[in-house]
N, C-alpha and C positions, 0 to 999 in steps of 0.2 A: 504494500500500500504506500503510495507516495505521501510526502509530507503534506501536500495540499489536501489529499483525501483524508488523511489522519486529522488535520485541522478541521475539516468540514464535519467529520464524524464526531469529533470532540464538541464542536459548536452545537450540533444537533442534540447531543446528550445534555449539554449545559442548559439549552433552552427549555428543557422539560423540568428543570429544577426550580425551586423557590429562589427568588432574587437574592436573599441573604446567603443562601448556600452557594449560589453562583458567585457572588461577590467574594466570599471567603475562599472559595476554590481558586479564583483568579488571583487574589492576593498571595495565596500559597504558591501558585505557579510562578508568579513574579519573583517571590523570594527564592524559589529554587533556581531560577535563571540567574539571578544576581549572585547567589552563592557559587554557582558554577563559574561565573566571571571572576569572582574573588579568588576562587581556587586557582584559576589559570594565572592571574596576576601575582598571587602569592607564590606560586610555584616558580615564577620567573626570578624570584628573590630567594627561593629556598625556604619559604615559610608557609604555615598553614593559612587558611582563609581567615580565621579569627585573629591570628597574628598580623595578617595584612591589614585588617580593619583597625587594629591598634596603631599601626604605623601611619595609616591614613588619617586617623583621628588626631594623632600628634602633629602631623603635617598641617592639618587644618587649624588646629587650636594654638599651636606654638607661635608666640610673638617675640621670639629671640631670647626668652628667659626660661624656657621649659614649660611643661604642663603638669599640673598635679594629677596623680593617679585617679583621684575621685572625679575630676573633670572628664577624663577619658571614659571611666566606667559609666558615668551618667549619660554621656553622649551615645555610647554603645548599648546602654541598658543591660549591663553585666555587673556582677559583683566586683567590688574593688580588689578582692583577693585574687580573682582571676587575672585582672590586669597586672597585679603585682607579680604573680607567678610567671605569666607570659613575658612580661617586660624583662625579667631576669634572664629568661632564655634568649630573648632578642638581644640583650646586652652581650651575652656570651658569644653570639654570632657576629658581634660588631656592628649591629644595625641601629642601636640606640644607646643613649647614655642615661644613666640614672644618677642623680645627684641630690643631696639634701638641700632643702630650701635654705637660702641665706637668712630667712626670718624665723624658721622653725625647723630644727634638725629632724624632727619626727616626720616631717612632710617630705616625700620624695617627688622630685620634678623630673620629667622625662623629656628628652630631646633627641632628634634624629642625628645620626652621624653624617658626615659629608658623603660617605659611600651610599647611604640610603637616599639622601637628597639627590645625588646624581642619578641614581637608578630611577627614582620617581620622575625626574626631569626627562629622562630618556623615554619614558612611557607617555609623555604628555600628548604626543601626536595620536597614539592609539586611543587614549582616553577621550580626546576631542572627537575622533571619528566615531567611537562608541556612543558618546553623548549625543552627537548629531543624528546618528542613525536611529537611536531610540526615542529622542525627544523632539525631533525636528517638526513634528506636526503641532506642537504646543507653542504658543507665544509665551514670553516670559511671564506675563500677567496670568495667563491660564494655568501655567505650571505653579505659580505662587499660590493661586486660589486653591488648586487641587491639593497642593502640599499642606496648606492650612486646614483643609477639610480632613485630610488624613491624620494630621496631628491632633485635631479635635477628636476624631474617632479613636485614635490611640489612647488618648486621655480617658475617654469613657470606657474603653475596654479594660484599661488598667484598674479602674474603679470597680467594674463588673467582676473582674477576676478576684478581687479582694472579697466581694460579696459572695461569690460562688465558693471560695475557700472557706469563708465563715459558715456558710450553709452546710458544707460537707464535714466540718469539724464539730458542728453542734450536735 
């Protein structure tokens, strides 16, 4: 079966589902595709997809004085202990630096090494092509509005998860 026929069969199956189920399946599929891309990009640097995301978060957040672990964990929605463990492994590979904050030695700040910065810069063309092919049909305004709606949905889902957890522990 060709990709086009597979897509058509999938679309017909989805059309018979409740809209909320369709929405959640589409979000899940999007996440799977993004995970695959993260794995490819991570592999190019010899790291896992979650480690790749940590490096990208640091790249995005660092303003030349490093980034606190808790900022990275909040951005990625993971436990700070996960970022701590993974950042130690990334430091061993020479991909990032861990340093105590000059203001509070208990706080660790993360920054990318020159090697990692150069590697990320070498992927800029691929990233731009990926971004264009995926998002070219959206204007900047449409993408901002859609992202805002997704953030709102994410916030409501976070609250709903707490409620479900409380319901099941009661």
